[in-house]
PDB file of N, H, CA, C and O in Angstrom:
ATOM      1  N   UNK A   1       5.310 -11.359 -14.856  1.00  0.00           N
ATOM      2  CA  UNK A   1       4.205 -10.696 -14.159  1.00  0.00           C
ATOM      3  C   UNK A   1       4.798  -9.587 -13.250  1.00  0.00           C
ATOM      4  O   UNK A   1       4.257  -8.482 -13.220  1.00  0.00           O
ATOM      5  N   UNK A   2       5.855  -9.849 -12.541  1.00  0.00           N
ATOM      6  H   UNK A   2       6.295 -10.747 -12.566  1.00  0.00           H
ATOM      7  CA  UNK A   2       6.438  -8.866 -11.633  1.00  0.00           C
ATOM      8  C   UNK A   2       7.025  -7.713 -12.467  1.00  0.00           C
ATOM      9  O   UNK A   2       6.963  -6.560 -12.041  1.00  0.00           O
ATOM     10  N   UNK A   3       7.569  -7.995 -13.599  1.00  0.00           N
ATOM     11  H   UNK A   3       7.619  -8.932 -13.945  1.00  0.00           H
ATOM     12  CA  UNK A   3       8.111  -6.943 -14.458  1.00  0.00           C
ATOM     13  C   UNK A   3       6.998  -6.047 -14.899  1.00  0.00           C
ATOM     14  O   UNK A   3       7.169  -4.828 -14.882  1.00  0.00           O
ATOM     15  N   UNK A   4       5.869  -6.574 -15.292  1.00  0.00           N
ATOM     16  H   UNK A   4       5.730  -7.564 -15.305  1.00  0.00           H
ATOM     17  CA  UNK A   4       4.716  -5.829 -15.758  1.00  0.00           C
ATOM     18  C   UNK A   4       4.165  -4.960 -14.612  1.00  0.00           C
ATOM     19  O   UNK A   4       3.852  -3.786 -14.809  1.00  0.00           O
ATOM     20  N   UNK A   5       4.050  -5.554 -13.414  1.00  0.00           N
ATOM     21  H   UNK A   5       4.304  -6.507 -13.254  1.00  0.00           H
ATOM     22  CA  UNK A   5       3.622  -4.870 -12.249  1.00  0.00           C
ATOM     23  C   UNK A   5       4.481  -3.673 -11.979  1.00  0.00           C
ATOM     24  O   UNK A   5       3.985  -2.556 -11.828  1.00  0.00           O
ATOM     25  N   UNK A   6       5.841  -3.914 -11.916  1.00  0.00           N
ATOM     26  H   UNK A   6       6.244  -4.821 -12.039  1.00  0.00           H
ATOM     27  CA  UNK A   6       6.733  -2.792 -11.636  1.00  0.00           C
ATOM     28  C   UNK A   6       6.719  -1.703 -12.699  1.00  0.00           C
ATOM     29  O   UNK A   6       6.862  -0.520 -12.389  1.00  0.00           O
ATOM     30  N   UNK A   7       6.541  -2.116 -13.979  1.00  0.00           N
ATOM     31  H   UNK A   7       6.425  -3.077 -14.231  1.00  0.00           H
ATOM     32  CA  UNK A   7       6.489  -1.185 -15.047  1.00  0.00           C
ATOM     33  C   UNK A   7       5.246  -0.247 -14.864  1.00  0.00           C
ATOM     34  O   UNK A   7       5.334   0.971 -15.021  1.00  0.00           O
ATOM     35  N   UNK A   8       4.137  -0.859 -14.538  1.00  0.00           N
ATOM     36  H   UNK A   8       4.066  -1.848 -14.411  1.00  0.00           H
ATOM     37  CA  UNK A   8       2.920  -0.030 -14.309  1.00  0.00           C
ATOM     38  C   UNK A   8       3.130   0.954 -13.166  1.00  0.00           C
ATOM     39  O   UNK A   8       2.756   2.121 -13.280  1.00  0.00           O
ATOM     40  N   UNK A   9       3.727   0.494 -12.061  1.00  0.00           N
ATOM     41  H   UNK A   9       4.031  -0.454 -11.969  1.00  0.00           H
ATOM     42  CA  UNK A   9       3.921   1.317 -10.919  1.00  0.00           C
ATOM     43  C   UNK A   9       4.827   2.489 -11.285  1.00  0.00           C
ATOM     44  O   UNK A   9       4.577   3.610 -10.841  1.00  0.00           O
ATOM     45  N   UNK A  10       5.860   2.265 -12.075  1.00  0.00           N
ATOM     46  H   UNK A  10       6.063   1.354 -12.436  1.00  0.00           H
ATOM     47  CA  UNK A  10       6.844   3.289 -12.477  1.00  0.00           C
ATOM     48  C   UNK A  10       6.314   4.240 -13.524  1.00  0.00           C
ATOM     49  O   UNK A  10       6.911   5.301 -13.703  1.00  0.00           O
ATOM     50  N   UNK A  11       5.253   3.943 -14.219  1.00  0.00           N
ATOM     51  H   UNK A  11       4.769   3.080 -14.074  1.00  0.00           H
ATOM     52  CA  UNK A  11       4.785   4.700 -15.361  1.00  0.00           C
ATOM     53  C   UNK A  11       3.412   5.300 -15.117  1.00  0.00           C
ATOM     54  O   UNK A  11       2.624   5.366 -16.060  1.00  0.00           O
ATOM     55  N   UNK A  12       3.081   5.729 -13.940  1.00  0.00           N
ATOM     56  H   UNK A  12       3.720   5.675 -13.174  1.00  0.00           H
ATOM     57  CA  UNK A  12       1.895   6.487 -13.664  1.00  0.00           C
ATOM     58  C   UNK A  12       0.652   5.716 -13.428  1.00  0.00           C
ATOM     59  O   UNK A  12      -0.434   6.296 -13.446  1.00  0.00           O
ATOM     60  N   UNK A  13       0.746   4.432 -13.206  1.00  0.00           N
ATOM     61  H   UNK A  13       1.627   3.961 -13.192  1.00  0.00           H
ATOM     62  CA  UNK A  13      -0.486   3.660 -12.891  1.00  0.00           C
ATOM     63  C   UNK A  13      -0.714   3.686 -11.349  1.00  0.00           C
ATOM     64  O   UNK A  13       0.229   3.675 -10.558  1.00  0.00           O
ATOM     65  N   UNK A  14      -2.024   3.722 -10.969  1.00  0.00           N
ATOM     66  H   UNK A  14      -2.790   3.732 -11.612  1.00  0.00           H
ATOM     67  CA  UNK A  14      -2.361   3.585  -9.616  1.00  0.00           C
ATOM     68  C   UNK A  14      -3.269   2.408  -9.413  1.00  0.00           C
ATOM     69  O   UNK A  14      -3.816   1.855 -10.367  1.00  0.00           O
ATOM     70  N   UNK A  15      -3.426   2.028  -8.176  1.00  0.00           N
ATOM     71  H   UNK A  15      -2.981   2.477  -7.401  1.00  0.00           H
ATOM     72  CA  UNK A  15      -4.320   0.927  -7.763  1.00  0.00           C
ATOM     73  C   UNK A  15      -3.938  -0.350  -8.612  1.00  0.00           C
ATOM     74  O   UNK A  15      -4.780  -1.013  -9.219  1.00  0.00           O
ATOM     75  N   UNK A  16      -2.603  -0.624  -8.595  1.00  0.00           N
ATOM     76  H   UNK A  16      -1.920  -0.085  -8.103  1.00  0.00           H
ATOM     77  CA  UNK A  16      -2.119  -1.776  -9.320  1.00  0.00           C
ATOM     78  C   UNK A  16      -2.324  -3.024  -8.392  1.00  0.00           C
ATOM     79  O   UNK A  16      -1.933  -3.033  -7.225  1.00  0.00           O
ATOM     80  N   UNK A  17      -2.933  -4.020  -8.960  1.00  0.00           N
ATOM     81  H   UNK A  17      -3.251  -4.013  -9.908  1.00  0.00           H
ATOM     82  CA  UNK A  17      -3.298  -5.211  -8.209  1.00  0.00           C
ATOM     83  C   UNK A  17      -2.977  -6.465  -9.008  1.00  0.00           C
ATOM     84  O   UNK A  17      -3.125  -6.511 -10.229  1.00  0.00           O
ATOM     85  N   UNK A  18      -2.522  -7.501  -8.256  1.00  0.00           N
ATOM     86  H   UNK A  18      -2.401  -7.463  -7.264  1.00  0.00           H
ATOM     87  CA  UNK A  18      -2.348  -8.826  -8.816  1.00  0.00           C
ATOM     88  C   UNK A  18      -3.316  -9.764  -7.976  1.00  0.00           C
ATOM     89  O   UNK A  18      -3.204  -9.873  -6.755  1.00  0.00           O
ATOM     90  N   UNK A  19      -4.205 -10.384  -8.669  1.00  0.00           N
ATOM     91  H   UNK A  19      -4.296 -10.296  -9.661  1.00  0.00           H
ATOM     92  CA  UNK A  19      -5.185 -11.309  -8.035  1.00  0.00           C
ATOM     93  C   UNK A  19      -4.966 -12.638  -8.594  1.00  0.00           C
ATOM     94  O   UNK A  19      -4.556 -12.765  -9.748  1.00  0.00           O
ATOM     95  N   UNK A  20      -5.222 -13.661  -7.820  1.00  0.00           N
ATOM     96  H   UNK A  20      -5.555 -13.558  -6.883  1.00  0.00           H
ATOM     97  CA  UNK A  20      -5.217 -15.054  -8.376  1.00  0.00           C
ATOM     98  C   UNK A  20      -6.633 -15.540  -8.507  1.00  0.00           C
ATOM     99  O   UNK A  20      -7.472 -15.162  -7.689  1.00  0.00           O
ATOM    100  N   UNK A  21      -6.945 -16.347  -9.477  1.00  0.00           N
ATOM    101  H   UNK A  21      -6.263 -16.654 -10.141  1.00  0.00           H
ATOM    102  CA  UNK A  21      -8.203 -16.876  -9.647  1.00  0.00           C
ATOM    103  C   UNK A  21      -8.113 -18.441  -9.485  1.00  0.00           C
ATOM    104  O   UNK A  21      -7.401 -19.125 -10.220  1.00  0.00           O
ATOM    105  N   UNK A  22      -8.813 -18.909  -8.565  1.00  0.00           N
ATOM    106  H   UNK A  22      -9.391 -18.353  -7.967  1.00  0.00           H
ATOM    107  CA  UNK A  22      -8.783 -20.346  -8.244  1.00  0.00           C
ATOM    108  C   UNK A  22     -10.166 -20.757  -7.809  1.00  0.00           C
ATOM    109  O   UNK A  22     -10.757 -20.099  -6.953  1.00  0.00           O
ATOM    110  N   UNK A  23     -10.692 -21.803  -8.359  1.00  0.00           N
ATOM    111  H   UNK A  23     -10.212 -22.338  -9.054  1.00  0.00           H
ATOM    112  CA  UNK A  23     -11.973 -22.297  -8.005  1.00  0.00           C
ATOM    113  C   UNK A  23     -11.895 -23.759  -7.664  1.00  0.00           C
ATOM    114  O   UNK A  23     -11.310 -24.557  -8.397  1.00  0.00           O
ATOM    115  N   UNK A  24     -12.479 -24.097  -6.566  1.00  0.00           N
ATOM    116  H   UNK A  24     -12.954 -23.449  -5.970  1.00  0.00           H
ATOM    117  CA  UNK A  24     -12.446 -25.513  -6.158  1.00  0.00           C
ATOM    118  C   UNK A  24     -13.872 -25.961  -5.869  1.00  0.00           C
ATOM    119  O   UNK A  24     -14.652 -25.251  -5.234  1.00  0.00           O
ATOM    120  N   UNK A  25     -14.197 -27.189  -6.365  1.00  0.00           N
ATOM    121  H   UNK A  25     -13.564 -27.766  -6.881  1.00  0.00           H
ATOM    122  CA  UNK A  25     -15.527 -27.703  -6.114  1.00  0.00           C
ATOM    123  C   UNK A  25     -15.521 -28.545  -4.799  1.00  0.00           C
ATOM    124  O   UNK A  25     -14.502 -29.118  -4.412  1.00  0.00           O
ATOM    125  N   UNK A  26     -16.674 -28.589  -4.156  1.00  0.00           N
ATOM    126  H   UNK A  26     -17.502 -28.124  -4.471  1.00  0.00           H
ATOM    127  CA  UNK A  26     -16.772 -29.337  -2.828  1.00  0.00           C
ATOM    128  C   UNK A  26     -17.838 -30.376  -3.015  1.00  0.00           C
ATOM    129  O   UNK A  26     -18.847 -30.160  -3.687  1.00  0.00           O
ATOM    130  N   UNK A  27     -17.594 -31.482  -2.418  1.00  0.00           N
ATOM    131  H   UNK A  27     -16.774 -31.656  -1.872  1.00  0.00           H
ATOM    132  CA  UNK A  27     -18.594 -32.599  -2.310  1.00  0.00           C
ATOM    133  C   UNK A  27     -19.251 -32.427  -0.957  1.00  0.00           C
ATOM    134  O   UNK A  27     -18.597 -32.398   0.085  1.00  0.00           O
ATOM    135  N   UNK A  28     -20.579 -32.314  -1.011  1.00  0.00           N
ATOM    136  H   UNK A  28     -21.110 -32.338  -1.858  1.00  0.00           H
ATOM    137  CA  UNK A  28     -21.344 -32.115   0.233  1.00  0.00           C
ATOM    138  C   UNK A  28     -22.275 -33.297   0.411  1.00  0.00           C
ATOM    139  O   UNK A  28     -23.196 -33.499  -0.380  1.00  0.00           O
ATOM    140  N   UNK A  29     -22.031 -34.078   1.456  1.00  0.00           N
ATOM    141  H   UNK A  29     -21.282 -33.914   2.098  1.00  0.00           H
ATOM    142  CA  UNK A  29     -22.786 -35.220   1.897  1.00  0.00           C
ATOM    143  C   UNK A  29     -23.268 -35.029   3.305  1.00  0.00           C
ATOM    144  O   UNK A  29     -22.731 -34.157   3.988  1.00  0.00           O
ATOM    145  N   UNK A  30     -24.222 -35.756   3.793  1.00  0.00           N
ATOM    146  H   UNK A  30     -24.658 -36.464   3.239  1.00  0.00           H
ATOM    147  CA  UNK A  30     -24.633 -35.636   5.157  1.00  0.00           C
ATOM    148  C   UNK A  30     -23.418 -35.871   6.146  1.00  0.00           C
ATOM    149  O   UNK A  30     -22.797 -36.934   6.148  1.00  0.00           O
ATOM    150  N   UNK A  31     -23.134 -34.875   6.937  1.00  0.00           N
ATOM    151  H   UNK A  31     -23.639 -34.011   6.936  1.00  0.00           H
ATOM    152  CA  UNK A  31     -22.034 -34.936   7.908  1.00  0.00           C
ATOM    153  C   UNK A  31     -20.670 -35.090   7.283  1.00  0.00           C
ATOM    154  O   UNK A  31     -19.743 -35.536   7.960  1.00  0.00           O
ATOM    155  N   UNK A  32     -20.508 -34.749   6.047  1.00  0.00           N
ATOM    156  H   UNK A  32     -21.261 -34.387   5.497  1.00  0.00           H
ATOM    157  CA  UNK A  32     -19.249 -34.861   5.393  1.00  0.00           C
ATOM    158  C   UNK A  32     -19.139 -33.867   4.248  1.00  0.00           C
ATOM    159  O   UNK A  32     -19.883 -33.970   3.273  1.00  0.00           O
ATOM    160  N   UNK A  33     -18.208 -32.887   4.346  1.00  0.00           N
ATOM    161  H   UNK A  33     -17.603 -32.803   5.138  1.00  0.00           H
ATOM    162  CA  UNK A  33     -18.009 -31.931   3.297  1.00  0.00           C
ATOM    163  C   UNK A  33     -16.516 -31.794   3.091  1.00  0.00           C
ATOM    164  O   UNK A  33     -15.776 -31.536   4.040  1.00  0.00           O
ATOM    165  N   UNK A  34     -16.058 -31.969   1.833  1.00  0.00           N
ATOM    166  H   UNK A  34     -16.659 -32.180   1.062  1.00  0.00           H
ATOM    167  CA  UNK A  34     -14.639 -31.905   1.550  1.00  0.00           C
ATOM    168  C   UNK A  34     -14.439 -31.513   0.093  1.00  0.00           C
ATOM    169  O   UNK A  34     -15.372 -31.622  -0.703  1.00  0.00           O
ATOM    170  N   UNK A  35     -13.239 -31.058  -0.276  1.00  0.00           N
ATOM    171  H   UNK A  35     -12.482 -30.970   0.370  1.00  0.00           H
ATOM    172  CA  UNK A  35     -12.981 -30.772  -1.735  1.00  0.00           C
ATOM    173  C   UNK A  35     -13.082 -32.017  -2.552  1.00  0.00           C
ATOM    174  O   UNK A  35     -12.750 -33.100  -2.071  1.00  0.00           O
ATOM    175  N   UNK A  36     -13.527 -31.901  -3.765  1.00  0.00           N
ATOM    176  H   UNK A  36     -13.797 -31.021  -4.156  1.00  0.00           H
ATOM    177  CA  UNK A  36     -13.542 -32.998  -4.690  1.00  0.00           C
ATOM    178  C   UNK A  36     -12.099 -33.425  -4.904  1.00  0.00           C
ATOM    179  O   UNK A  36     -11.222 -32.605  -5.177  1.00  0.00           O
ATOM    180  N   UNK A  37     -11.872 -34.736  -4.774  1.00  0.00           N
ATOM    181  H   UNK A  37     -12.584 -35.402  -4.553  1.00  0.00           H
ATOM    182  CA  UNK A  37     -10.466 -35.234  -4.805  1.00  0.00           C
ATOM    183  C   UNK A  37      -9.899 -35.309  -6.206  1.00  0.00           C
ATOM    184  O   UNK A  37      -8.696 -35.130  -6.393  1.00  0.00           O
ATOM    185  N   UNK A  38     -10.736 -35.569  -7.189  1.00  0.00           N
ATOM    186  H   UNK A  38     -11.714 -35.714  -7.037  1.00  0.00           H
ATOM    187  CA  UNK A  38     -10.205 -35.681  -8.557  1.00  0.00           C
ATOM    188  C   UNK A  38     -10.929 -34.575  -9.409  1.00  0.00           C
ATOM    189  O   UNK A  38     -12.099 -34.722  -9.761  1.00  0.00           O
ATOM    190  N   UNK A  39     -10.221 -33.512  -9.713  1.00  0.00           N
ATOM    191  H   UNK A  39      -9.270 -33.393  -9.427  1.00  0.00           H
ATOM    192  CA  UNK A  39     -10.750 -32.480 -10.560  1.00  0.00           C
ATOM    193  C   UNK A  39      -9.733 -31.804 -11.345  1.00  0.00           C
ATOM    194  O   UNK A  39      -8.571 -31.772 -10.938  1.00  0.00           O
ATOM    195  N   UNK A  40     -10.094 -31.241 -12.482  1.00  0.00           N
ATOM    196  H   UNK A  40     -11.037 -31.268 -12.812  1.00  0.00           H
ATOM    197  CA  UNK A  40      -9.094 -30.439 -13.289  1.00  0.00           C
ATOM    198  C   UNK A  40      -9.130 -29.040 -12.682  1.00  0.00           C
ATOM    199  O   UNK A  40     -10.188 -28.427 -12.539  1.00  0.00           O
ATOM    200  N   UNK A  41      -7.974 -28.572 -12.341  1.00  0.00           N
ATOM    201  H   UNK A  41      -7.115 -29.070 -12.457  1.00  0.00           H
ATOM    202  CA  UNK A  41      -7.875 -27.255 -11.733  1.00  0.00           C
ATOM    203  C   UNK A  41      -7.265 -26.299 -12.729  1.00  0.00           C
ATOM    204  O   UNK A  41      -6.192 -26.562 -13.272  1.00  0.00           O
ATOM    205  N   UNK A  42      -7.920 -25.222 -12.967  1.00  0.00           N
ATOM    206  H   UNK A  42      -8.791 -25.008 -12.526  1.00  0.00           H
ATOM    207  CA  UNK A  42      -7.418 -24.162 -13.857  1.00  0.00           C
ATOM    208  C   UNK A  42      -7.286 -22.911 -13.001  1.00  0.00           C
ATOM    209  O   UNK A  42      -8.263 -22.451 -12.410  1.00  0.00           O
ATOM    210  N   UNK A  43      -6.114 -22.381 -12.937  1.00  0.00           N
ATOM    211  H   UNK A  43      -5.321 -22.755 -13.417  1.00  0.00           H
ATOM    212  CA  UNK A  43      -5.876 -21.191 -12.123  1.00  0.00           C
ATOM    213  C   UNK A  43      -5.018 -20.192 -12.942  1.00  0.00           C
ATOM    214  O   UNK A  43      -4.394 -20.570 -13.934  1.00  0.00           O
ATOM    215  N   UNK A  44      -5.001 -18.982 -12.532  1.00  0.00           N
ATOM    216  H   UNK A  44      -5.508 -18.675 -11.727  1.00  0.00           H
ATOM    217  CA  UNK A  44      -4.251 -17.981 -13.229  1.00  0.00           C
ATOM    218  C   UNK A  44      -4.193 -16.712 -12.412  1.00  0.00           C
ATOM    219  O   UNK A  44      -4.670 -16.658 -11.278  1.00  0.00           O
ATOM    220  N   UNK A  45      -3.606 -15.700 -13.000  1.00  0.00           N
ATOM    221  H   UNK A  45      -3.219 -15.744 -13.921  1.00  0.00           H
ATOM    222  CA  UNK A  45      -3.457 -14.445 -12.292  1.00  0.00           C
ATOM    223  C   UNK A  45      -4.072 -13.285 -13.132  1.00  0.00           C
ATOM    224  O   UNK A  45      -4.073 -13.354 -14.361  1.00  0.00           O
ATOM    225  N   UNK A  46      -4.570 -12.269 -12.495  1.00  0.00           N
ATOM    226  H   UNK A  46      -4.570 -12.213 -11.497  1.00  0.00           H
ATOM    227  CA  UNK A  46      -5.118 -11.073 -13.158  1.00  0.00           C
ATOM    228  C   UNK A  46      -4.345  -9.856 -12.681  1.00  0.00           C
ATOM    229  O   UNK A  46      -4.292  -9.539 -11.492  1.00  0.00           O
ATOM    230  N   UNK A  47      -3.743  -9.182 -13.671  1.00  0.00           N
ATOM    231  H   UNK A  47      -3.787  -9.440 -14.637  1.00  0.00           H
ATOM    232  CA  UNK A  47      -3.078  -7.955 -13.290  1.00  0.00           C
ATOM    233  C   UNK A  47      -3.879  -6.741 -13.809  1.00  0.00           C
ATOM    234  O   UNK A  47      -4.173  -6.628 -14.999  1.00  0.00           O
ATOM    235  N   UNK A  48      -4.217  -5.846 -12.873  1.00  0.00           N
ATOM    236  H   UNK A  48      -3.979  -5.938 -11.906  1.00  0.00           H
ATOM    237  CA  UNK A  48      -5.054  -4.681 -13.268  1.00  0.00           C
ATOM    238  C   UNK A  48      -4.480  -3.428 -12.651  1.00  0.00           C
ATOM    239  O   UNK A  48      -3.790  -3.455 -11.632  1.00  0.00           O
ATOM    240  N   UNK A  49      -4.796  -2.320 -13.315  1.00  0.00           N
ATOM    241  H   UNK A  49      -5.356  -2.298 -14.143  1.00  0.00           H
ATOM    242  CA  UNK A  49      -4.328  -0.981 -12.834  1.00  0.00           C
ATOM    243  C   UNK A  49      -5.165   0.073 -13.512  1.00  0.00           C
ATOM    244  O   UNK A  49      -5.894  -0.197 -14.466  1.00  0.00           O
ATOM    245  N   UNK A  50      -5.040   1.336 -12.974  1.00  0.00           N
ATOM    246  H   UNK A  50      -4.448   1.555 -12.199  1.00  0.00           H
ATOM    247  CA  UNK A  50      -5.724   2.508 -13.494  1.00  0.00           C
ATOM    248  C   UNK A  50      -4.573   3.422 -13.928  1.00  0.00           C
ATOM    249  O   UNK A  50      -3.712   3.771 -13.120  1.00  0.00           O
ATOM    250  N   UNK A  51      -4.564   3.805 -15.209  1.00  0.00           N
ATOM    251  H   UNK A  51      -5.262   3.522 -15.866  1.00  0.00           H
ATOM    252  CA  UNK A  51      -3.569   4.684 -15.778  1.00  0.00           C
ATOM    253  C   UNK A  51      -3.973   6.148 -15.522  1.00  0.00           C
ATOM    254  O   UNK A  51      -5.071   6.554 -15.903  1.00  0.00           O
ATOM    255  N   UNK A  52      -3.116   6.926 -14.894  1.00  0.00           N
ATOM    256  H   UNK A  52      -2.224   6.596 -14.585  1.00  0.00           H
ATOM    257  CA  UNK A  52      -3.386   8.330 -14.588  1.00  0.00           C
ATOM    258  C   UNK A  52      -2.445   9.184 -15.422  1.00  0.00           C
ATOM    259  O   UNK A  52      -1.231   8.985 -15.460  1.00  0.00           O
ATOM    260  N   UNK A  53      -3.090  10.169 -16.105  1.00  0.00           N
ATOM    261  H   UNK A  53      -4.076  10.331 -16.074  1.00  0.00           H
ATOM    262  CA  UNK A  53      -2.321  11.122 -16.917  1.00  0.00           C
ATOM    263  C   UNK A  53      -2.114  12.374 -16.032  1.00  0.00           C
ATOM    264  O   UNK A  53      -3.037  12.799 -15.337  1.00  0.00           O
ATOM    265  N   UNK A  54      -0.931  12.946 -16.061  1.00  0.00           N
ATOM    266  H   UNK A  54      -0.181  12.601 -16.626  1.00  0.00           H
ATOM    267  CA  UNK A  54      -0.669  14.185 -15.321  1.00  0.00           C
ATOM    268  C   UNK A  54      -1.561  15.330 -15.880  1.00  0.00           C
ATOM    269  O   UNK A  54      -1.886  15.343 -17.067  1.00  0.00           O
ATOM    270  N   UNK A  55      -1.954  16.303 -14.992  1.00  0.00           N
ATOM    271  H   UNK A  55      -1.690  16.293 -14.028  1.00  0.00           H
ATOM    272  CA  UNK A  55      -2.782  17.400 -15.507  1.00  0.00           C
ATOM    273  C   UNK A  55      -2.046  18.256 -16.522  1.00  0.00           C
ATOM    274  O   UNK A  55      -0.832  18.435 -16.421  1.00  0.00           O
ATOM    275  N   UNK A  56      -2.755  18.775 -17.479  1.00  0.00           N
ATOM    276  H   UNK A  56      -3.741  18.630 -17.561  1.00  0.00           H
ATOM    277  CA  UNK A  56      -2.158  19.581 -18.506  1.00  0.00           C
ATOM    278  C   UNK A  56      -1.883  21.034 -17.905  1.00  0.00           C
ATOM    279  O   UNK A  56      -2.628  21.547 -17.070  1.00  0.00           O
ATOM    280  N   UNK A  57      -0.794  21.613 -18.389  1.00  0.00           N
ATOM    281  H   UNK A  57      -0.189  21.196 -19.067  1.00  0.00           H
ATOM    282  CA  UNK A  57      -0.411  22.981 -17.906  1.00  0.00           C
ATOM    283  C   UNK A  57      -1.388  23.951 -18.571  1.00  0.00           C
ATOM    284  O   UNK A  57      -1.789  23.758 -19.719  1.00  0.00           O
ATOM    285  N   UNK A  58      -1.756  24.978 -17.845  1.00  0.00           N
ATOM    286  H   UNK A  58      -1.430  25.135 -16.913  1.00  0.00           H
ATOM    287  CA  UNK A  58      -2.647  26.035 -18.329  1.00  0.00           C
ATOM    288  C   UNK A  58      -1.883  27.120 -18.891  1.00  0.00           C
ATOM    289  O   UNK A  58      -2.458  28.106 -19.353  1.00  0.00           O
TER     290      UNK A  58
END
């Protein structure tokens, strides 16, 4: 992931971002709110960027 991030930065990409996606469920009871203790957690990362081309010579 870091290699891809650096490659994008070095090759004309702007607004390069790495975000993590994580979702956690909560159990809500009267006077008691906490994360669900037993759950399947799926997480990952999203790498995004905008590719910018240099202006053409006139």
